[in-house]
Backbone as ProteinMPNN parsed JSONL, in Angstrom:
{"seq_chain_A": "MIDKLNIIKQRFDEVSDLIIQPDVISDQKRYVQLTKEYKDLKLLVEKRKTYLELKNNLEEA", "coords_chain_A": {"N_chain_A": [[55.611, -82.288, 232.808], [52.992, -83.225, 232.696], [51.895, -81.436, 230.808], [53.17, -82.366, 228.417], [52.079, -84.927, 228.292], [49.441, -84.192, 227.956], [49.559, -82.923, 225.395], [50.146, -85.182, 223.868], [47.759, -86.581, 224.231], [45.987, -84.849, 223.001], [46.86, -84.949, 220.295], [46.399, -87.605, 219.823], [43.608, -87.538, 219.935], [43.154, -85.981, 217.647], [44.138, -87.566, 215.587], [42.442, -89.801, 215.894], [40.008, -88.559, 214.937], [40.886, -88.047, 212.339], [41.301, -90.561, 211.069], [38.795, -91.567, 210.507], [37.816, -90.038, 208.434], [36.429, -89.869, 205.227], [38.157, -89.056, 203.065], [40.745, -89.607, 204.008], [40.671, -92.28, 204.404], [40.453, -93.161, 201.788], [42.926, -92.64, 200.772], [45.373, -94.677, 200.912], [48.059, -94.903, 201.797], [48.331, -92.654, 203.479], [46.368, -93.341, 205.385], [47.299, -95.776, 206.479], [49.659, -94.789, 207.681], [48.608, -93.026, 209.635], [46.97, -94.857, 211.181], [48.917, -96.386, 212.309], [50.257, -94.546, 213.75], [48.11, -93.889, 215.491], [47.818, -96.341, 216.909], [50.301, -96.338, 218.317], [50.1, -93.978, 219.812], [47.86, -94.611, 221.276], [48.755, -96.452, 223.195], [50.37, -94.777, 224.723], [48.45, -92.886, 225.687], [46.88, -94.488, 227.245], [48.74, -95.146, 229.236], [49.058, -92.595, 230.236], [46.527, -92.131, 231.419], [46.534, -94.011, 233.426], [48.691, -92.989, 234.926], [47.644, -90.461, 235.778], [45.401, -91.273, 237.225], [46.756, -92.676, 239.318], [48.232, -90.486, 240.424], [46.153, -88.84, 241.317], [45.06, -90.468, 243.229], [47.2, -90.553, 245.045], [47.24, -87.955, 245.965], [44.755, -87.753, 247.133], [45.14, -89.398, 249.348]], "CA_chain_A": [[55.303, -83.59, 232.319], [51.499, -83.215, 232.408], [51.762, -80.783, 229.651], [53.476, -83.284, 227.372], [51.097, -85.912, 228.199], [48.216, -83.535, 227.336], [49.758, -82.809, 224.065], [49.941, -86.498, 223.293], [46.364, -86.857, 224.23], [45.364, -84.028, 221.939], [47.233, -85.437, 219.039], [45.593, -88.895, 219.699], [42.287, -87.168, 219.512], [43.18, -85.511, 216.184], [44.319, -88.763, 214.695], [41.18, -90.472, 215.935], [39.115, -87.947, 214.006], [41.299, -88.111, 210.927], [41.216, -91.998, 210.533], [37.37, -91.841, 210.12], [37.478, -89.197, 207.267], [36.519, -90.62, 203.933], [39.422, -88.685, 202.102], [41.944, -90.243, 204.626], [40.461, -93.758, 204.22], [40.732, -93.475, 200.403], [44.369, -92.537, 200.623], [45.813, -95.795, 201.656], [49.392, -94.54, 202.426], [48.046, -91.817, 204.713], [45.596, -94.091, 206.335], [48.305, -96.707, 207.143], [50.491, -93.957, 208.546], [47.786, -92.564, 210.69], [46.573, -95.883, 212.035], [50.099, -96.747, 213.048], [50.347, -93.413, 214.779], [47.049, -94.044, 216.355], [48.249, -97.394, 217.741], [51.386, -95.908, 219.165], [49.608, -92.928, 220.723], [46.895, -95.193, 222.183], [49.513, -96.869, 224.356], [50.832, -93.599, 225.582], [47.279, -92.338, 226.267], [46.494, -95.394, 228.258], [49.657, -94.923, 230.339], [48.725, -91.245, 230.811], [45.396, -92.296, 232.138], [46.904, -94.669, 234.614], [49.425, -92.015, 235.778], [46.758, -89.465, 236.385], [44.693, -91.953, 238.35], [47.608, -92.925, 240.54], [48.52, -89.256, 240.904], [45.012, -88.419, 242.133], [44.993, -91.378, 244.495], [48.204, -90.152, 246.071], [46.913, -86.589, 246.391], [43.698, -88.003, 248.079], [45.581, -90.111, 250.563]], "C_chain_A": [[53.849, -83.77, 231.97], [51.26, -82.574, 231.083], [52.011, -81.671, 228.39], [52.53, -84.305, 227.194], [49.667, -85.399, 227.654], [48.326, -83.284, 225.883], [49.64, -84.043, 223.263], [48.541, -86.872, 223.176], [45.652, -86.096, 223.147], [45.65, -84.605, 220.569], [46.496, -86.831, 218.756], [44.209, -88.563, 219.326], [42.111, -86.736, 218.119], [43.234, -86.649, 215.294], [43.088, -89.662, 214.711], [40.169, -89.957, 215.03], [39.533, -88.175, 212.528], [41.097, -89.479, 210.389], [39.778, -92.32, 210.105], [36.987, -90.967, 208.994], [37.565, -89.928, 206.066], [37.822, -90.295, 203.055], [40.66, -89.438, 202.665], [41.821, -91.711, 204.304], [40.798, -94.008, 202.739], [42.201, -93.29, 200.098], [45.117, -93.533, 201.554], [47.157, -95.53, 202.484], [49.186, -93.632, 203.618], [47.313, -92.517, 205.787], [46.454, -95.06, 207.151], [49.167, -95.997, 208.081], [49.763, -93.573, 209.908], [47.322, -93.682, 211.7], [47.758, -96.448, 212.771], [50.384, -95.759, 214.151], [49.311, -93.581, 215.871], [47.367, -95.165, 217.361], [49.246, -97.016, 218.754], [50.951, -94.925, 220.19], [48.626, -93.643, 221.691], [47.567, -95.825, 223.438], [49.863, -95.875, 225.278], [49.606, -92.989, 226.342], [46.795, -93.185, 227.38], [47.389, -95.279, 229.49], [49.418, -93.578, 231.053], [47.571, -91.39, 231.778], [45.732, -92.952, 233.513], [47.772, -93.804, 235.484], [48.566, -91.016, 236.462], [45.915, -90.096, 237.461], [45.566, -92.145, 239.547], [48.002, -91.551, 241.167], [47.425, -88.726, 241.851], [44.839, -89.223, 243.284], [45.982, -90.889, 245.519], [47.756, -88.859, 246.63], [45.633, -86.729, 247.436], [44.097, -88.663, 249.32], [46.14, -89.221, 251.563]], "O_chain_A": [[53.539, -84.442, 230.986], [50.491, -83.104, 230.28], [51.204, -81.717, 227.461], [52.145, -84.599, 226.062], [48.9, -86.121, 227.017], [47.337, -83.4, 225.16], [49.127, -84.035, 222.143], [48.119, -87.423, 222.159], [44.801, -86.647, 222.449], [44.733, -84.732, 219.757], [46.069, -87.13, 217.641], [43.638, -89.233, 218.466], [41.116, -87.035, 217.46], [42.474, -86.734, 214.329], [42.718, -90.226, 213.681], [39.484, -90.74, 214.371], [38.721, -88.44, 211.642], [40.712, -89.562, 209.223], [39.58, -93.296, 209.381], [35.846, -91.103, 208.551], [38.577, -90.571, 205.787], [38.428, -91.171, 202.438], [41.522, -89.859, 201.894], [42.822, -92.334, 203.953], [41.41, -95.038, 202.459], [42.64, -93.852, 199.095], [45.42, -93.28, 202.719], [47.295, -95.895, 203.652], [49.808, -93.826, 204.662], [47.587, -92.326, 206.972], [46.329, -95.137, 208.374], [49.425, -96.487, 209.181], [50.232, -93.77, 211.029], [47.296, -93.455, 212.91], [47.552, -96.984, 213.86], [50.698, -96.1, 215.291], [49.619, -93.427, 217.053], [47.198, -94.957, 218.563], [49.088, -97.321, 219.936], [51.377, -95.007, 221.342], [48.59, -93.27, 222.864], [47.048, -95.751, 224.552], [49.705, -96.028, 226.489], [49.732, -92.622, 227.51], [46.331, -92.659, 228.392], [46.912, -95.305, 230.625], [49.555, -93.452, 232.27], [47.621, -90.823, 232.87], [45.282, -92.511, 234.57], [47.625, -93.859, 236.705], [48.757, -90.751, 237.649], [45.73, -89.501, 238.523], [45.179, -91.82, 240.669], [48.093, -91.486, 242.393], [47.679, -88.257, 242.96], [44.474, -88.686, 244.33], [45.675, -90.809, 246.708], [47.917, -88.698, 247.84], [45.498, -85.971, 248.397], [43.409, -88.494, 250.327], [46.551, -89.674, 252.632]]}, "name": "protein", "num_of_chains": 1, "seq": "MIDKLNIIKQRFDEVSDLIIQPDVISDQKRYVQLTKEYKDLKLLVEKRKTYLELKNNLEEA"}
């Protein structure tokens, strides 16, 4: 499960880098697609962060 979450985080980082590229910004269709993907991935990355924090708290207890 952690591996899948890490893959999602990696893709989120890639998309984050892509949406600030001038060539992507100039291609409106691609830009809209990537910003939607970014928004969807952001929610998952936030849940991943919460999961990892809770997991670490349980391991420390």
